[in-house]
N, C-alpha and C positions, 0 to 999 in steps of 0.2 A: 697219446702224442703221435704225430704224423711220422711215418718212416720215410727217410730220404736215402739217396745213394751217394757215396763218396768215392773218388778215385784214391786208392791206397797204394797203387804201384803201377809203374810204367815200364815198358820194354820196347826195344827196337832191334831190327836186324837188317843189314844190307849185304847183298852178295859180294864176294871178294873181287870179281872182275869189274874194272872201271873202264868206261868208254868216254874218252875226252872229246872236246870239240875238234881237236887236231886229228883224232882218229876218224871223226865223221867227215872231215875235209877230204879224206881219201875214198869215201864211199859215195858221196853226193856233192853236187855243186853248191857248196856253202862255205862259210868261213867262221872262224872263232869270233871275230869281231861282230859279224852279223848276228850270230846266235846270242852272244852276251848282250848286245845292244837291245835286241827285241824281247829277250826272255830272262836274262840274268843267269842263265844256266852255263856252267863251266864243264860239268861232267855229270855222268849218271852211272849207276851200278846195274849190271846185267847178270841175270841168273845163268849159271852153268847149264849145259845141256841136260845133265842128270839131276838138276835142282828144280823143284816144283813149288807151287804156291804153298802147299802144306808144309814143306820144309822150312820156308821162310817164316810162316806163321808159328811153327813149333818153336823156333829159336826166340822169336819176339815174345811169345807167351811164357816160355820158361824164365826169361829175364824179368818179365812183369810179375810173375808169381813169386820169384825170388825177392824182388824189391818189396812186394806186399807182405812177404812172410806167410804165404798160404801154401797148403799142400793140395795135391789133386783131389783128395777127399773133401776139401772145403768148397770146391767149385760146384755150383748147382745150376749153371746156365752158361752156354757158349754161343756167342753170336759172332759170326765172321762176315765182314764186308769184303766182297771181292767181285770183280768182273771177269777174272781169269781163273775160274775153278779148274781143278785138276781133271775132273770127270763130269759127265752129265749128271750122274749120281753115283754114289752118295755125295752129299754135300761136303765141301771142304771142312766145315765145322765137325761133321762126323768123323772124317779122316783125322782131323786134329785131336778130337776127343780120344780116339784110340791111341794115338801117339803119346798123349799125356797120361794114359792109364786112368782116364776118368770114365765112369760107367753110370748109365741110367738117367742122367739129367737131360733136359732138352738141349738140342744142338742144331743150329740151322744157319743158313747163309742169307745175306741181304745183298741185293744188287741195286745200287744207286750210283754206280761209277764213282766219280771223285767226291761226291757227297756221302758215299757209303758209310764211312766211319761215323759221321754225325747221325745218320739214320740208325745205325746199329747201337750207338750210345743211347739214343732216345728210347729205342725199344727196350733195351736192357734196364734203363732207368725206370720205365713203367713197370716192368716185372718186379723190380725191387720195391717200388712204392706200394704196389698192391699186395706185397707179401708172397708173391709167387716164386721169388728167388731171394737169397740172402747174400750170395757172393757170385758175381758174374765175371766171366772172362770175355772181353770185347776186343776184337782183332780187326785190323785192316791189313790185307795182304794181297799183293799183286805180282804176277810175272807179265807185265804189260808188253815186254819186249816180244812176246810170242804173237801178238796181234798187230805188230808194227810192220809196215812196208818199208824196208830199209833202203828203198830207192826213191821214196817220197820225202823230199827235204822239208816239206811243210809240217810233217808229223814226226819223223824219225829223230829230229833234234830235241824233241820235247820230253820224251818219256823214259822212265827207268823202272827198276824192280826193287821191291823191299817189303817190309812188314813192320807194323807197330801194334802194340797191345796195351790195354789197361785192365786192371782188376777193379771192379766196382763192388763195394760192400755196403750193406745196410747200416745206417747210422741215424741217430736222433738229430744230428746237426746237418743242415743242408750242405750238399756238395754240388750236385747238378741242380742249379737254380731254375733253369728253364731250357726247353729245347723247342725249336721252330723248324718245321719241315714243309717243303713245297716242291711241286713239280708241274711241268706243262709239256705234255707230249706233242703239242703242235710244232715244236721246234726240233723234233727228233732228227731230221735229216741234216741239220747243221753240224752235228757231232755224233757219229754212230759207226758201228760195224754192220754193214748191210746184209751180212750172211750169218746163218745159224743152223741149228738142227732142223727146224721146221720151215726155213726160208732160204732158198738158194744154197741148198746143202752141197752141191758139187763144188762150190767155192771153198767150203770147209775141207772137203776131202782132198782138194788140190792145194791146200795151204795158201789160199788167197783171201782169207777172212781177216781183213785189215781195217784199222781205224781210218775213217774219212772225216775231214774237218774243214769247215769254212771259217778260217781263223778270225777274220775281222769281225764277222757277225757274232761269233762266240764271245770275243773280247767285249764288244759293246753290251751284250746281254749280261755277261758276268758282272761287269762294273755296275750296271743298273740294278740287278737283283741283289747283289751283295750290299750295295748301298742301302737298299730298302730294308734288308733284313737287319742291318745295324739299328735302324730306327725302331723296327718292330721289337727287337730284343730289349733295347733300352726302355722303351715304353712299357713293355710287359713287366719289367722289374722295378719301375719307378726310379731309374737311374739317369744320371747325366753322363756325357761322354768322358769326363774326367774321372769317373768312378771305376773305369776299367783299367786294370794294371797291365794286362798283356793281351795282345792280339796274336792268336795262333791260327793262321789261315791255311787253307789248302795251298800247297806250293806248286802253282801252275806257271806263274808268270810274274816277274817282279813288278811289272807295270800295273797289273790287277791288284797286287798286294798293296802297292803304294797308294793306289786310288782309294782302297778301303781304309787304310790308315789315315788318309787325309779326311775322309768322311768322319772318322772318330776324333779328328784333331789330335792324333797321337803321334809322337815323335817316333822315328824309325828304330830308335834304340829300345823301344818297348814292343817291337814286333819281332816275333820269332821267324827267322829266315833261314831255311835250309835248301832252298831251291837251287842255289849255285852248285852245291855238291851232290844233291840227290836227284835233280830234275823233277819231273812230275811223276810221282808214284801212285797216282790215282787214290784209291781208298786208303792206301798206307801213308799218305803224305802228312795228314794231320797228327796221327799218333806218333809218327817218327819225329816230327817237329816238336811235339810235346815232350817226348822222352828226351830229346836232345837238350831242351831247355831245363828240364827237371834235373837231369844228371850233371849239367854244367853249373847248377846252383842258381841259375837266373830266376826261375820260378820257385817261390818259397811258399810254405804253408800259410794260408790266409789270403793269398793273392787271388784276385778275380780275373778270369780269363774268358775271352770271347773266342770260341772255336767256330770257324765258318768255312763253308765249301760250296762249290758250284761245279756241276758235271753234266755229262750227256743225259739226255732225257727230254728236256732239261730238268735237272734236279738242283735244288739249292736248300741250304739249311744252316742253322746255327745252334750252338749250345753255350749257355752262360754257366761257367763252372767256378766254384770257389775251391781252391786246392787245399 
């Protein structure tokens, strides 16, 4: 009998500090009305100066493990999706492994920006399917505020910090029904941080390694690619639009989310929306939204969920999950 992976616990964590649109009005030439109208965002959480990506990941992971009823000794794989790792090396996953008192199992990071959690979930699912792991911790964690130019009103209004996590466990019943991953590097310059360790390093040293985005072009491509991946996911599973109970999208922009829901012919009350309170937390946004819906009682055992994201690279992907 085939082995599958199921999500048996979720967790999320948001830093205490909240940055409202009114706060941003004091920093850049913008307005609460402008931000809400174009993005749906009302506020975002910002990590404290002494709070790092691994700190957020640890809190979300502990909550997911508690919800799943598993101990550190049960975890035999850790995959962390992040764009904002604490160090060049070791990986955030290794730092997290130590924090959680887990020893010996594989632990590594995945970088696919806002699609990162879907990528990480897909990789962990393959480990479980092949018998290489039986109980995986999959995390999306970001301190995106560290790579934001707070004088650039086109980007600083969008992003926030946070972490979300799930525990995947081997099961005879399908949980992760399918995953679909894509990328196209030809569009890299439309959404990127143009500086790094090996390229334009002086900008990193001087604290000028910031997100740069051509918003309208990113929006058009996101709507197009997320629409196509809806069709791909449904076709791969022999499903109709009405067979999906919940859409759990990357929380980037309410207009992109609405367009995807329209593609599914899904009413907005079946769409998990946290963008207003979280902003865009990149790789953390999907697991944070999922945890929010699970803990509120909205998503119940047996529900079919479509998780989907789009991010810099460009990357895009989906996961069809039965909870």
